[in-house]
Structures are given as structure tokens and as C-alpha cells.
C-alpha positions in Angstrom: 46.3 3.9 -47.0 46.4 0.4 -48.5 43.7 -1.3 -49.1 44.2 -4.1 -47.0 44.5 -1.1 -44.0 41.1 0.2 -45.1 39.5 -3.0 -44.8 40.6 -3.6 -41.6 39.7 -0.2 -40.7 36.1 -0.6 -41.7 35.8 -3.8 -40.0 37.1 -2.1 -36.9 34.7 0.4 -37.3 32.2 -1.8 -38.0 32.7 -3.8 -34.7 32.4 -0.3 -32.8 28.8 -0.1 -33.6 27.7 -3.6 -33.2 28.9 -4.2 -30.2 25.9 -4.8 -28.0 25.4 -2.3 -25.1 26.7 -3.8 -22.0 23.4 -4.6 -19.9 22.7 -4.5 -16.1 21.3 -7.2 -14.3 19.2 -5.2 -11.1 18.3 -7.2 -7.9 15.3 -6.3 -6.3 14.6 -7.8 -2.9 11.2 -8.1 -1.8 9.7 -8.6 1.5 6.6 -9.7 1.8 3.9 -12.1 4.1 3.4 -15.3 1.8 2.3 -17.8 4.7 0.4 -17.1 7.7 -2.9 -15.5 8.2 -2.2 -13.0 6.4 -1.1 -14.8 3.2 -3.3 -13.4 1.0 -2.1 -9.9 1.7 1.5 -10.8 0.1 0.4 -13.1 -2.6 -1.7 -9.5 -4.1 1.7 -8.0 -4.2 3.4 -10.8 -5.7 1.2 -11.2 -8.2 1.0 -7.6 -8.7 4.9 -7.5 -9.3 5.1 -10.9 -11.4 2.8 -8.6 -13.9 4.1 -5.9 -13.8 7.3 -7.1 -14.5 5.9 -9.0 -17.6 4.4 -6.0 -18.9 7.0 -3.7 -18.8 10.1 -5.4 -19.2 10.9 -3.8 -22.5 10.8 -0.8 -20.7 14.1 -0.7 -19.3 15.7 -2.9 -21.9 19.0 -3.9 -22.2 18.5 -4.1 -18.1 16.7 -6.6 -16.7 14.8 -7.1 -13.2 15.3 -10.1 -10.8 13.2 -10.6 -8.1 14.8 -12.2 -5.0 11.6 -12.9 -3.2 11.4 -14.0 0.9 8.2 -14.4 3.0 8.3 -12.9 6.2 6.0 -15.1 7.3 3.5 -12.0 9.0 4.1 -9.2 11.3 7.7 -10.4 12.5 10.0 -7.6 13.1 13.1 -10.6 14.1 12.4 -12.2 11.0 12.1 -9.3 8.6 15.5 -7.6 10.0 17.2 -11.0 9.5 15.8 -11.4 6.2 16.5 -7.6 5.2 20.3 -8.3 6.5 20.4 -11.3 4.0 19.5 -10.0 0.9 21.8 -7.0 1.4 24.7 -8.8 2.7 24.3 -12.4 0.9 22.4 -11.8 -1.9 23.9 -8.4 -2.7 20.1 -6.6 -4.1 20.8 -3.1 -5.3 16.7 -1.8 -4.0 14.4 -3.3 -1.6 10.5 -3.2 -1.7 7.6 -4.7 -0.5 7.0 -4.5 3.6 3.1 -5.7 4.5 3.3 -4.4 7.9 4.8 -1.7 10.0 6.9 -3.3 12.6 8.5 -5.1 9.9 9.5 -2.0 7.8 10.6 -0.8 11.8 13.2 -3.6 12.4 14.9 -2.6 8.4 15.3 1.0 9.0 18.1 0.8 10.7 19.6 -1.5 8.7 18.9 0.6 5.3 20.0 3.5 6.7 23.7 2.0 7.2 24.0 -0.6 3.9 22.2 2.8 2.3 19.9 0.5 0.7 16.8 2.0 -0.6 13.1 0.6 0.4 10.0 1.2 -1.6 7.6 1.0 0.7 4.5 -1.1 -1.1 2.0 -1.1 1.9 3.1 -0.3 5.6 1.1 2.9 6.6 2.1 4.1 10.2 2.7 7.7 9.7 6.0 7.6 11.3 7.7 5.0 9.4 9.2 7.2 6.9 11.2 9.3 9.6 13.1 6.4 10.9 15.5 6.5 7.5 16.5 8.2 4.9 16.5 5.8 2.5 12.6 4.9 3.1 10.0 5.9 0.2 6.3 5.0 0.6 3.9 4.3 -2.8 1.5 3.1 -0.8 -1.0 5.7 2.4 -0.5 6.0 5.7 -4.0 5.6 8.3 -3.7 9.5 9.0 -4.3 10.1 5.3 -7.4 8.3 5.1 -8.8 8.2 8.9 -8.2 12.2 9.3 -10.7 12.7 6.5 -12.8 10.3 7.4 -13.3 11.9 11.2 -14.7 15.1 9.1 -16.8 13.7 6.8 -18.3 11.7 10.0 -19.3 15.2 11.7 -20.4 16.7 8.3 -22.7 13.7 7.6 -24.5 14.5 10.9 -23.1 11.5 13.1 -22.3 13.2 16.4 -21.4 10.1 18.6 -18.7 7.4 17.5 -17.3 4.5 19.3 -13.5 3.5 18.6 -12.0 -0.4 17.6 -9.0 -0.7 16.1 -6.0 -3.3 16.3 -3.6 -2.9 18.8 -0.4 -1.7 16.6 1.0 1.0 15.0 -1.3 1.7 12.0 -4.2 0.9 14.5 -2.8 3.7 16.8 -2.5 5.9 13.7 -6.4 5.7 12.7 -8.2 5.9 16.0 -5.8 9.1 16.9 -6.7 10.4 13.4 -10.1 10.0 13.4 -10.4 11.2 16.9 -8.6 14.4 16.4 -10.9 15.3 13.1 -14.0 14.4 15.1 -14.2 16.0 18.0 -12.5 18.9 16.8 -15.5 19.2 14.5 -17.5 18.4 17.8 -18.6 14.8 17.7 -18.4 12.8 21.0 -15.8 9.7 21.3 -18.4 7.1 22.8 -15.9 4.9 24.0 -12.8 2.8 22.8 -11.5 -0.4 22.2 -7.9 -1.9 21.1 -8.1 -5.1 19.5 -5.3 -7.9 19.3 -3.2 -8.0 16.5 -2.5 -11.8 16.4 -5.6 -14.3 16.1 -8.6 -11.6 17.5 -12.0 -13.1 18.7 -14.1 -9.4 17.5 -17.3 -10.8 19.3 -16.8 -9.4 22.7 -14.9 -5.8 21.2 -18.3 -5.4 19.0 -20.7 -5.8 22.0 -18.8 -3.7 24.3 -19.3 -1.4 21.2 -23.1 -2.1 20.7 -23.7 -1.8 24.5 -22.4 2.1 24.4 -25.0 2.6 21.8 -23.1 5.2 19.2 -24.7 6.1 16.2 -21.7 4.7 14.7 -18.3 2.8 14.8 -15.2 3.6 13.4 -13.1 0.5 12.8 -9.4 -0.2 11.5 -8.4 -3.6 11.2 -5.7 -5.5 8.7 -7.4 -6.1 5.5 -8.0 -9.4 4.2 -9.5 -12.1 6.1 -9.4 -10.6 9.2 -11.6 -7.8 7.8 -13.9 -10.6 6.7 -14.0 -11.8 10.6 -14.5 -8.3 11.7 -18.0 -8.0 9.1 -19.1 -11.4 10.2 -18.7 -10.3 13.8 -20.5 -6.9 13.3 -23.3 -8.7 11.5 -23.8 -11.5 13.9 -23.9 -9.5 16.3 -27.1 -7.2 15.0 -25.3 -4.0 14.8 -27.3 -2.5 11.4 -30.4 -4.0 13.5 -29.2 -1.6 16.7 -29.1 1.4 14.0 -25.1 1.3 14.4 -23.2 2.1 11.9 -19.8 1.3 10.1 -17.4 3.5 9.0 -13.5 3.8 8.5 -10.4 3.3 6.5 -10.8 1.5 3.2 -9.4 -1.8 5.0 -12.2 -3.0 6.2 -14.0 -3.5 3.2 -11.1 -4.4 0.7 -12.0 -5.0 -2.8 -10.7 -8.7 -3.0 -12.3 -9.5 0.4 -16.1 -8.3 -0.5 -17.2 -11.1 -2.1 -16.6 -13.6 1.0 -18.6 -11.3 3.4 -21.9 -11.5 2.5 -24.7 -8.4 2.0 -23.4 -7.2 5.6 -20.8 -4.2 4.2 -24.1 -2.5 2.3 -24.0 1.1 3.1 -20.7 1.2 4.9 -19.1 4.0 4.1 -15.0 4.4 3.9 -12.4 7.0 3.1 -9.6 5.1 1.0 -7.2 5.8 -2.0 -8.5 2.8 -4.2 -11.1 1.0 -5.1 -11.1 -1.8 -8.3 -14.1 0.5 -10.1 -12.3 3.6 -10.2 -13.4 4.8 -13.4 -10.2 5.7 -15.5 -8.3 4.4 -18.0 -5.3 3.6 -16.4 -7.6 1.5 -13.8 -9.5 0.4 -16.5 -6.5 -1.3 -18.1 -4.9 -2.5 -14.8 -8.0 -4.4 -14.2 -8.1 -5.9 -17.4 -4.5 -6.9 -17.7 -4.8 -8.7 -14.0 -7.8 -10.6 -15.1 -5.8 -11.5 -18.3 -3.4 -12.6 -16.5 -4.8 -14.3 -13.1 -8.7 -15.0 -14.5 -12.2 -13.3 -14.7 -13.0 -13.5 -11.3 -10.1 -12.4 -9.8 -10.0 -9.2 -8.3 -6.5 -6.8 -7.3 -7.1 -4.7 -4.6 -5.2 -2.1 -3.0 -2.2 -4.0 -2.0 -2.2 -4.9 -5.5 -2.0 -1.4 -6.6 0.8 -0.3 -3.7 3.2 -3.2 -5.5 2.0 -2.1 -9.1 3.4 1.5 -7.9 6.0 0.5 -6.2 7.4 -1.5 -9.3 6.7 1.9 -11.4 8.4 3.6 -9.5 12.1 1.0 -9.4 11.7 0.9 -12.8 12.0 4.8 -13.0 15.4 4.8 -11.0 16.7 1.9 -12.6 16.1 3.5 -16.4 17.2 7.0 -15.3 20.7 5.5 -13.5 21.0 3.1 -16.7 20.7 0.1 -14.8 23.2 1.0 -12.1 22.0 2.0 -8.7 23.8 4.2 -6.1 21.6 4.3 -3.0 21.8 8.3 -3.0 20.9 9.1 -6.2 18.1 6.3 -5.9 16.4 8.9 -3.0 16.8 12.1 -5.2 15.0 10.7 -7.9 12.2 9.4 -5.6 12.0 12.7 -4.3 9.1 14.1 -6.2 8.5 11.4 -8.5 4.9 11.6 -10.4 2.7 8.9 -11.8 -0.6 8.4 -12.5 -1.7 5.2 -10.6 -4.6 2.5 -11.1 -5.9 4.8 -8.2 -5.1 8.3 -9.5 -2.3 10.5 -10.0 0.2 10.4 -7.0 3.3 11.8 -5.9 6.4 11.4 -3.5 6.1 14.6 -1.3 10.1 15.4 -1.9 10.1 16.6 2.3 9.2 13.8 3.3 9.2 11.0 1.2 6.0 9.8 1.7 2.9 9.6 -0.8 0.5 12.1 -1.7 -2.6 10.7 -3.4 -6.4 11.5 -3.7 -8.6 10.0 -1.2 -12.3 8.9 -1.8 -15.4 8.8 -0.2 -17.0 4.8 -1.1 -19.8 3.4 0.1 -20.7 -0.5 -0.7 -22.9 -0.7 -2.5 -24.6 -3.6 -5.4 -22.9 -3.6 -8.9 -24.6 -6.0 -10.8 -24.3 -9.4 -9.0 -21.6 -8.6 -6.5 -20.5 -5.6 -4.2 -18.5 -2.6 -4.8 -16.6 0.7 -3.6 -18.6 3.0 -5.1 -16.5 6.8 -4.8 -19.0 9.5 -3.8 -16.7 12.1 -3.1 -13.0 12.9 -3.8 -10.6 14.7 -1.6 -7.6 15.7 -4.3 -3.9 15.3 -3.4 -3.8 14.2 0.2 -0.5 14.7 2.5 0.1 12.6 5.1 -2.0 14.7 7.7 0.3 13.7 11.0 3.3 15.3 9.1 1.5 18.1 8.3 1.0 18.5 12.2 4.8 17.3 12.9 6.8 18.8 10.1 10.0 17.0 9.8 12.6 19.5 10.7 
């Protein structure tokens, strides 16, 4: 080979090694609630997604994530369906995530199935949801997961009579059914029950009905956020503590970011939940520190933020494993059995149900310094969704 040809060959070989690796821009469509009375829930989700992307972008380099954010305005199935359709057909997203409310997730299910479009559910907690599409995987929780063991705990704690008061939609129905099953099977009595409207509820008459029934405790579920604060204040105003009636329920009723708005009414309230902002683990301490650095020393991430944070970890996992080129069926295969060390503790996606497996914590609201906090007083490790245990997939 002549010197000239050697130079050309060397240059060509060098060009092969200096060629940049092709990077894929992965479009993630996020459907959440950013307006209306439940806007604080979607805002927590949005903040968590942005922070995760900021801190972990290099984990999938040279690939990048582009978030396409859409506001579903609240529990509005028609709006959620339209947004999902637009994200799939017009925006050409590679994967969906988010969804605060169960009815919205259910409206999206047929579209996800038809388009083979995975949806990583970061909240919506009705048990049946993941059965509606093989392209759904949930990283958040179910109400059966917290409310069933809450029923068992209540009886073990010596409570024998409970009045149930839940919001009248899927998660509330699940919470009521799960608690009632566990509590009555243990020997407890349901003193009465009410279902409260989802939109613009006035809690006072429902709490008065509970007081008139004179139970030892009220078990309640309402959506986290401002509704939980409104319920708590009405509970205090009706003099329930003075009547020696306790308040128990899933953690939605005392979510961490709302505790500062509730006064002292929640003191002593016992809940079952998968996350507390004061959960004692290195992962949670790092998460809390990053959040406060980004959003201010008084900012508190609640379980909505953790669900979105872990949802992004799952999405980053499938991006990395597929080298930036997402396929719907391959994505779902990768999500089944996925394990992760979350700020809440160890989590896994059940390969059979595509639902979350996680610790449930018994928590009591106590003073921690000058603020209220959900202090963990017990742990039930690696709880599968009980509804799916009783109704296994065929």
C-alpha cells in the first residue's frame, strides 16, 4: 500500500471511531391535573418529574427525554381520553405517564391497548385499573393495599365499632370494601357508612351522621390535597375528638405536604400508607435534600411526588435497556418484575399483575419539632394488592 493510501485508510478508520453515537430523543407524554381544585396534586407530580430529569439525564446519555405535559383539569375522563389520543397520534410520544384520577386512567385504557402504548401510572389507585389494559403498569399504590391492613390493625388495636365515610368513586369504593372486609372478618362492626361527592363536597353533614352513629372510630378516604384538609377541619369543628371518636384511614387523609395546613386536628390520627416524608432511609434523605434544594427549605414532597419520581425511574430503566428505541411490548416485558430502591423503601412491579409491591407503614401524626409529621410505628413488608390476591388474573 502506498503512503498516500495508508494515510487515506488511517483517516477513514479514525473517522469510524470519532463518529458520534446516534442519540434518540424519547418523548414522554405526561397526563396530570394542573388546574382546578386538585391542581396541587398534579403540581407535585410535575415537580418530581422535572427534578428527576434534571438529576438523572446523564444516566441515559446520549439519549434524551422530552416531556410533553398536558393538563386533564381533574377527574374528567373525556378530557383525558382526548389528550391521550393527541399525545399518541399528533405528538408521537413513545410512552405515557402520570394520571392522578382513576376515571381518567380508565378512559385511556382502550387507546393504550389499541396503540400498544405503555402507560406508567404514577397515582390512580383503584385495583381494577391495571386489568383494563395490558399496557398499564402502576408504580403508585392501590387503596386495597392500605385499607385492608388498616382494617386488620384497627381490630388489633382494640377498636370494635367503625363508621366509614369515603368519596363516591373508584378509590373510595375500594377503600370502603377493603377496610370493611378485613375489619368485619376480624370481628369488628360497621356502625354505618356514607359516600361523599367527589366534586365540591361539604363534609359537615356527613361527619355529623358519623357522630350521631357514635362509633369508636371513623374510617375515611378522600382525595389527598385540599379535600383532605377540608375534611380534617370539619372533623375538628364537629367536636369528634371531644366525643372520643378516633379518625383512621389510608394516608391520603394526612398527606405530608398538607399537614402544615391542618392545624392540630390530625394529632394522633393513625393511617396506613406506603410513604412518609420522614421515612428513615438514606434514599429518602437524599430525595428530601434534593427537593428542598430545588424548591425551597419549606417545600415538602408527598406521596404524589414519590409516585412520579419512581415512575420516571421506571421510564429511564426501559429507555436504557432498549438503547433509546422504545417498543411497546418490550417495554412492558421490562417493567414486569422491575425492582427499585425508592424513597419509600424497596418496590417491585408484580410480573403477574403489573401492579406495585411495596411496604405499608402504620403511621401516627405526632409533633416533630414545631411541625406535624407522619411517624412510622410499624411496617408490613412487601404487600401485594390484596384485591388481586382475592381475584387473581386468569
